[in-house]
N, C-alpha and C positions, 0 to 999 in steps of 0.2 A: 480275582485280582488281589495283589498284595495290599497291605495296609497303606493307605494314601500318604500317611506321614513318612513311612519307610520309602515309598516311591520317590517322594520329593526330597528326602533326606533332611527333614526338619523335625525338631522335637514337638511334642504335643502342646507345649505352651508357646509355640512360635507366634509372633505377631503377624498381622496381615501383610505388612511390608516385607517381612522375611520370607513368607510363603510366596508372595509374588516374585520376589527376587530369585528365589530358588527355581521357580517354574520358568522364568524367562531364560535363565542360564541353561537349564536342561532342554527346554524346547528349542533353543537356538542350536544346541549341540546335536540334537537328534532329529532335527526337522527333515522330512523327506526330500525337500528341495536340495539338501546337501548330500543326500544318500540315495540317489536315484537307483531304483531296482533292488534296494536292500530291504528285504522283507523284515529282517530283524530290527532295523532302525525304525521302520514304519510301526511295528508292533510296540516298540519301546516308546515311540512318540504318542501312540494312542493311549498307552498306560499312563504316561505323564499327564496328558490332557484330561483323562478321566479322573486322575487324582486331584488335579487342580479344580476340576468341575465340582468336586465336593468341598475341598478345603478353601477354595477361593470364594465360595458362597457362604455368607455368614449363617444363614438359616440351615443350609445343608450340613455345614460343619457342626452346628449345635446338635442336629439330629444324629449325626454320626457319633459324636462324643457321648451322646446319651444312650447310644446303642439302638436307636430306632431304625437306622438304615445300616446296611452292610458296606463292605469294601467296594461293591459294585454300584453303590448309589441307590439301590432298590431297598424298599422297606423289608425288614427281616420277615421271613415266612412267605415272601412273594416268589412265585414260580413264573418266569417270563413266558412259559409255554401254556400256562393255563390258569393264571390268577393266583390267589393265595392258597397255600397248602393247608392241610388240616392243622388246627392249632394256631392259626394266624392270630397275631395280637389284636387285629381289628375285628375279630369275630366272624369273618366270612369263611366260607368253605364248610365241609361236613362237620368239623368239630365245633364251629361257632353257631350252628343252627341257622345260618343264613341261606341265601340263594346260592346254590352250588354253581350256577352258570354265570355269576357276577364276575366280571373281569375289569381290571384297571389297565390304562395305557399311560405310561410315564413318558411324556414328551421331553422331560428334562433329564432323562437317563443319559449316561455317557454316550456320546456320539449323536445325540438327538439335537433338536433345534429349539428347545425350550429356553426359559429365562435364565436357567443356570449355566447355559453354554456360552452366553455372550461375553462373560468376563475374559476367559482365556483367548477367545477368538479375536476380541478387540486388541488384546496385547500382541497376539501373533501378527495381526494386520499391521500394527505400527512397527513391530520389530522386524518382520521378515518380508513385508510387502504382500502378504497373502495369508494363507491359513484356510480353514474350512469355509470361511465366509468371505466374500469379496469386500475389500475395504470400502469405507464410506467415501462418497464423492467429496473432494475438497479442492478449493481454488488453489492455483499455483502461487508461488512467492511473488510479492511485489518488489520490483527493482527500483532503486533510487539513483538519480543522476543529476548532474548540474551543468548548466551552460551559461555563458556570458554573451550577451548580444549587444549590438550598438543601439543607440537611441533611435536611429533610422529604422532598424529592424523591429524594434519594439513598437514604433509608431505605425509602420506600414506592413508589418508581417514579413515572413520569409521562411526559409527552410534551412535546417542545420543537420549535420551528421554527428551522432553522438555514440559513444562506446558504453555498452552495458557491463554489469558486473560479471556476466558469463563470457565476456570477450566479443560478443556480437556487436556489430555496428549497424545502426538503423538511421534512416532519415526521418526527421520529425518536423512537423509544421509549427512555425512560430506564429501564433494568431495575431491579428491586428489589435493593437492597444494593450498588449501584455505589459504588466507593471513589474517593477523591481521587487523581487522576493516572492512573486507569484509562483504557485506550483501547478504545472500542467499534467493532467492525467492522460496517459496514452493507453487506451484499453487493449488488453489482450497481448501485449508485447513483453510481458514479464515471464516468470518461470512457468513450466508446463503444469497443468492441473493433474490431480490424482483421482483415480477411480472414476474417470469420466467427468471430473469437475472442470471448470473453465480455467484458462490461463490467467496468470496474474497480470497486473498492470505495471507500467513504468511511471514513476512519479518524478517529473522533471522540474527541478527548481531553477527559476530563471533569475539571473542578475543582469541589470541593465547598466552598461558602462556610461560614465559621465561624458557629455558632449563638451567640446571646447568653448562654445559660446551660446548654446541653446539649452534651456532648462524646461523641464516638464512640470506643469501645474495642473494635475487632474487630466482633463482632456485638452487643456490649452497648452500652448507653447509660448515661452517668453525669451526674448533676447535683447541685448543692447546693440544699437546700430551707430557706429561712429559716423558723424557728418562734419563737413567743414563749416567754418564760420560763414562763408559765402552761401552755402546751401541752407544754413539756418536762417539767414537774413532774407535772401532772395527767393528761397523755395525752389522747387523743381523735382524732376524725376530722379530717384536714387535707386541703384540696384541693391537687392536684399538677398543674400545667400540663405536658402532654406533647405530643409531636409529633402524636399522634392524638386529642388532646382532653384535657379535664380529668378526672383520676381522683381517687378518694378513698383516702387513705392512713391507716392506723391507726397512730398514734404511741403506743408503749407509755408507761406511767407512768414517771417518773424517767429519761427518756431523756437521755443525756449529749450534750453538744456534740460533733459529729463522728461520732456513731453512724450506721451505714449500714444502710438497709433495702432489701430486694430486692423488686421487682415482677416476678414470673416471666413470661416470654414477652412482655414489653412493650418489648423492644429492637427490633433489626432483624427484620422478619418472616422466616419460613422461606422459602427460595428454593432451587430445585434440590435438592441433597442436604444443604444447610446448614440446621441447625435454627434456630429462632427464638432470638434473644438475650434478655437480661433488662435491666431498667432498675434501676440502683442509685442510691438517693437518700441523700445524706449530709445529716444534720440539722445546721443551723447556728443556734444560739440567738442571736436578734437582739433587742437592746433598742430601744425607741422612738427615732425620730430626734430628738424633742424630749423634754426631761426630763419625767418623770411623777412629780409630787409624791407620789402615793399609793404608787407602787412604792418610792420613796425612803424614805418613812416606814415602810413594811413591812420593808424590809431593815434599816433602822437599829434597829428594834425586834425583829428576828429573832434569837432566842436559839439559836445553833447552835454546835456544837463540832467540826464536821467540818473536816478539813484537806485541801483540794484538791491540795496539793503533797506529800502524804505519800509518794507513789511516787517522788519525786525525791530522797529522802534515802537 
C-alpha cells in the first residue's frame, strides 16, 4: 500500500481534525454504495480506510512515524504468511534465536475488527448510514407540539388531533386534570429509531384557555354566582351553570353578598391518586340592569335600623 499520508493527501504534520476531514471527504466520494459493481472504487475505498486506520489512531500513527510499522499497518519484518522474517526487530525467527514456530495475529490490521478499526467505521456509520460495521442503535428524534384546550377539556379530559413536524396528524388523549403549561409525553410517536433503536416521543405542551366565569384553583373550581336581592333574603333553589351541566344550589335565607357555598366533589374529577376537588360558589347580589320601580318603592318604605358599616367602626 502507498504511504498513508499520500493516500489521504495530507502532510506529515497534519492535525487530527485535518486527517479526519480528509478521510470523510475521500470516503464519501469513493464509498462502494455510490459505485455499485465498481471494483476500482472498492479498492480505492479499502486503501483510504486502511490509511485512516493508521493515521486516525494516535498510537499507530506514532509507531508509523517512528518506523516501527509499515504502510500496511504491520510491524516491519512481519510476514503475514508465516510470522516474522529473519532479522525481525523483535528478535523472533531464525535470526533472532527465538522459536521459529512463533506467530502473531494482528486483529487491528487493515480490514480487521480490532480497536484501531472503530474510528473510521464510526465516522462512516454517521456519514453514510453504513460502513463495515452496522451503526449503533439510537432512539429517534423527539417531536414537539402545542395544543390549547378549554377548561372543560382540561378538567374532564378529551381527545385532540394534532399535526407533527413531519406533517403527520395523530389523535392524542388529553388526560383528566391536565394543567396549564403541562407537557404530555406520547411514547413512540416521534421520529423513527436508527439501527434498531426505539422511535422518539412526542412532547405535547398544553395551554388551557381561560373560562368566562369559572377559575381553577388546584383541583378546586371557583365561580361567582349572581343572585337577586329576593333570593338573598328569602333563600331558595338557584340554578348553577357548571362545566358538567346545570346544578341546583340551595341558597340559605339572609345570605350576604360574598358568602361562599361549597358543592363537594364538583371540581376536577378524581384521577390517579388525586381526590376529586370541590366547586366553590361565591354569591354576588345583583340588582336589575334597568331600574325597578317596585323595588325602589319597597326600599324607600322599608323601615330598618340595621347598620351595614357597623363593623368598620
